N, C-alpha and C positions, 0 to 999 in steps of 0.2 A: 280508593285511589281516584278512579274515573267514575263520574257521575253518570247517570242514564243519559243526560243531555250532551255528554262528551266533554264536558268541563272537568277540570283537575282541582281537586280541593287543595287550598293553600297549605293545608296540614299533612297531605300525602307524602309519602317517602318511598324511595325505591327499594330499600333494604335495611337490614340492621347489622351493625358492625360491633361485635363484641371483643374487647381486649382483656386478657386475663393474665396476671402475674401469679403463677402457682409455686409454692414453696413447700419443703419438707419431703420431697420426693426421693425415692431411692436412686442413688448415683449411677448404679448399673443400668437401670432402666433408661435413664437419660442419656446413655452412651449407645443403646441398642436401636439402630436406625430401622430394621425390620419390625421390631415391636411397635416402635411409635408409629410406623406407617400403618400397621394394622388398626392400632387404637384410633388414629385420626380418620382412617377410611370407615371404620364401624361407626364412629361418632357422626361422620356426615351422613351416612344411610339412615341412622337412627333419627336424625333431624329432618329427614325427608328430602335430602339433596341427592343429585346424581352425580357420581364420581366420573370424570372423564380422563383423569390422569394423576400421576403423583411423582415426586422426585424428592428423595432423602439423601443427605450427604453426612457421614460421620467423619469428623476431622481428625480421626486417629487417636491411638493410645487412650489416654484418659479424658480426652476432649469430648466436646459435646456434639449435637447433631442440629442441622438446620434441615427442615422439610416443609413441602408444600403439597396439598392435596388440591388439585384443580377441580372445580365443580361447574356444572352447567349454570348454577346459580352464584357462582363467584370463587371463593377459596376458603381454606383453613391453612394456617402456617403454625409452625412451631420453631422455637430456637431454644437450646437447652445449655445449661451451664451445670455439669454434674458436681464440680468442685464447691458449688453453692447450693447443691440440691434444688435448683430453680429452673422453671421453664416459663417462656413467654409464649402465649397462645393468642392467635388472631383468628376470629372466624367472621366472615362477611358473607351474607346470603341474602338473596332477594326472593320474591315471590313467596310461596307457601312454605319454603324451607326456614328451620327454625334455628338461628345462630347460637341463641342462649342454651338450647337443648344440646347442641353439639359440644359446647363448652362444659356443660354439666357432665356429659358422658366422658369427656377427656379428663376433667378433674377427678372423677370417680376412678376411672381406669389407671390413673397415674397415682392414685392414693395420696393425694395432696393433703396437707395438714393446715394450710393457710392460703388464702387467696384474696386478691384485690381485683375487682372488675370495674370495667367501664363499658357503658353500651351507648352507641351513637346512632341516631337514625340518619341514613345516608340518602342523598338525593332529594331532600325536602324542597319542593317547589318554592315555597315561600323565601327560602334561603338562597336558592339557585337564582331566582329572578332578581335579586339585588345586585348581581354581577353584570356590569355593562357588556352588551353583546350577546348575552346568553340568549339562546332561542332565535337569533337572527341568522337568516340564511347565509351560508358560507363560512360561519364561525365555528 
């Protein structure tokens, strides 16, 4: 990220953001807010992140769960649709924490049979510097 002379590489990024669509998951698990919180919290710790809080909400009955684990390094979220046996997972981490490892752990714990992932480097200086006003004082 930062060279010894204090300059920032144009290829440097602040973090990694992994988006995953996970399918083929047991519907009962996708309605269980407490289990999902435990799975995401464990995944964060396995990925080297520090958990600072969590909030999970079950929408009642046969409906799904929305949850977030707040990290010192950013966040992990999940939104579930039990009727489709589907979960959308989002893990954004900076520093030495490993977002892809967190998503791997979540997918394994959920027993997903199919997944589609996207990984995005966030905070790339080359991209950020293209925006007018970026880095100017008071902006």
